[in-house]
N, C-alpha and C positions, 0 to 999 in steps of 0.2 A: 785863499781860506777868507770866507765870509767873515761877519761881524760876530754874529752869534757864537761860530767855532771858536774865533779868538778869543772871546768872553769866556766862554766854556772851559777853554785850556787855563786862562789866568786863574780862573776860580780851584780848577784843581790843584795849582802848584800854590797858592797862597793858602789850601787845605794843607797841602804836603810838607809845606814851610811851617807853618803855625802847628803840626804835629810834633815835628822832628825840633822843634823850639822847645816845646813842653818836655820832651824827652830828653834834652841835652844833659847830660850830666855836670854837676858842679861838684868840684871838692869843697869840702866841709868838713873842718876840724873842730872838735870838741875837747875842751881841756878840763880836767879836776883836779882842784888844788885843796889842800886841808887851811885850816885857819891862820896859818902862819905862812899861807903862800907856797907851801912846798907839793909837788908834785903826789898825787897817789893813782899807784899803780893796780890794776885788776879790778877796778869799778865797772859793772856794765854800762855800757850806753846804748839806748834805742832811740829812734826816732818814728813817731808816728804820725803818716800824713792826714791833713783833714781833706784832701783831693785825692781823688782816683787818677792815677796814672796807668793806662794800658803798657803793656810790654815790660813791666817788671818782674822779673822770674824770682820764684821762690829760691830758699837754699835747702837742698834736697840732700846734702851731705850728714853724715853721722857725726855728732859729738863724741869726742874718745873721752872715757874719764876711764884713770888706771887706777888698780889697788896696788900701791907701790911702797913699800918699808910698813906695811900695816896703815895705810891713810888712802884718802882718796886725793889723787891728782888730776886735773886740779881741783884746788877747793872751792872755786866758783867757777860754774857753766854758765852760757847762754846759748840758747838753740830758739829756731823759728819754731809756732805751731805747725804740727805735720811732720817734725824731725825726728830722729828715733835717737836713744843713747846707745854708742856701743861701750860695755863694760869690758875691760881687758886687766885681768889679773896677774900682774906681772911677780906677785911672792910666788914661793913654793908651799906654801900653805890654802887652806878652803878660808872665803869667805861667804858670809850669808849675806847679802847684800838686798838691802829694802827701803821702799819709801810708802809708807802705809796714810798717808793723811793727803787731804785734797783729791783730785779727779786722776791725777794722771799715777796711779798706783801700781806698782810692781815688787815682786820679792821669787829671789833664787839663789840658789848655791853655787858657788863658783869654784872650782879647785884650781889649784896653780896652773898657771900657762894657758888656762881656759877663754873663751870670750864668750859673749851673751849680747843679744841686741835686743833692746825693749821693743816693745808695740810703738808706732808713732804717737808721740805725745800731742793730743789735740785740744788740752784746754790750756790758755794762757796763764799761768800761775807761779808761785815758787815752790820747789820741789826740794825737799828736805831727804838726804840720805844717810843712810847708816848703816853698820855691821852689826847681826844677830849675835856674833862671834866675839868681836873685839868692839865692845861698845864705846870707847872713846874715837871710834871713827866716825866722823861728819863730813859730810860735802854739801852743796846746795848748786841748782840749778834753776834759772829762770826761763821759763817757757814765754815767748814775746809773739805777738799778732802782728809783725812787720817782717821785711826783708833787711830792713835797715837795722843792724846791731853789731856790737862789738865789746871787747875790752880796753880798757887803756893800758897802757905800756910804762915801761919805767920813768918816761918822762911825764905819766899823765893823761896823754892824749890816746884818740883814737879818731881815724878818718873816714868819711863817708863819702860816696859819689852819689850825689842826691839830683832828681829832675829839677831843672834848673829853677824854677818858682812854684809858691805854694806857700801854704801855713804848714807849718809842723809844730808838734810838742816834742819837745827832748826831754828823755829821763835818766836819771842816775840811780842805778840800784845796787845795793849791795846788802848781804843779810845781817850784818851787823852796823848798819847805817842807822843811828837811834834816831828815826824820824817815823812820824807815822807811814806805814807801808813800806819800811825801808828805803823810799827814795824820795828823790825830788824832782821836781818838772820846770819847766819854761815853755811858753810858748813862743814861736819866733814867725816870722814873715820872711821866706827865703827870697832874695833877689842877689842883682850881680854884686849889690854893694855888701852884704853879710856873707863873709865865709869862714866865721869862727865864733864860739861861743865857750864861755868860761863858766864853769859852775865853782863856787867855793862853799866848801860843806860847813856846817855850822859848828862840828866837833870832830874831834878827830876819830878815826874809825878803831874800835876796839880790834884789839887783836887776836885771831883766831884760838880757840881752844887748843891745848897740847894733844898733838894727834899721838901720843903714847901712853904707856900704862906700866907701873911697877911690877904688877902681877901678871905679865904678858906669859901667854900661853899657847902651845902648838894645837892644834884640834885635831882629833885622829881621823885618819884620811877617809874611813866608811862612815864620818857624819852627815 
């Protein structure tokens, strides 16, 4: 093997090594706490990269939102741009689900036991949901343009596997977080030394509005 061939093979191996190093996943934990240092569950957390990483797959699953006991469950949802929402009515009555603000609009009637899948939601934004029959029902979804997203667990934590280097902006969102845009953000430079991030909220999250009404009624099946 001549010198030129050896140099060519070496350059190729270095390119492959550099590519694999860039894509190597690094565990990264985000923790959300309230002003008293207590964990906050059900907060949406998402990471937006400032660099392009090839080979990152989009999330193609459907986000499930149930209508259960005349409420939306879960109350807060997050999905990636291009995903759909699958609504499943587990009540034995009809719901008339809608979202009429913004660019991701939908409206449909859903009888008990039925399902409905929306068109792919293509616009990153907050989606407020309601029911035309039971006007106390409310729910929210956030559409994000990144594959790195999730919700905090009971310990206020959410974990990601991120490409091992790069600059990111981390966001925390909740519809009842009373700050501009209902979200907070921090920019970070990810390296082998940085493995976690803590968000402390400036105030406690307001409790969700009561998902019930004293004048509840069952709607006729021919609605």
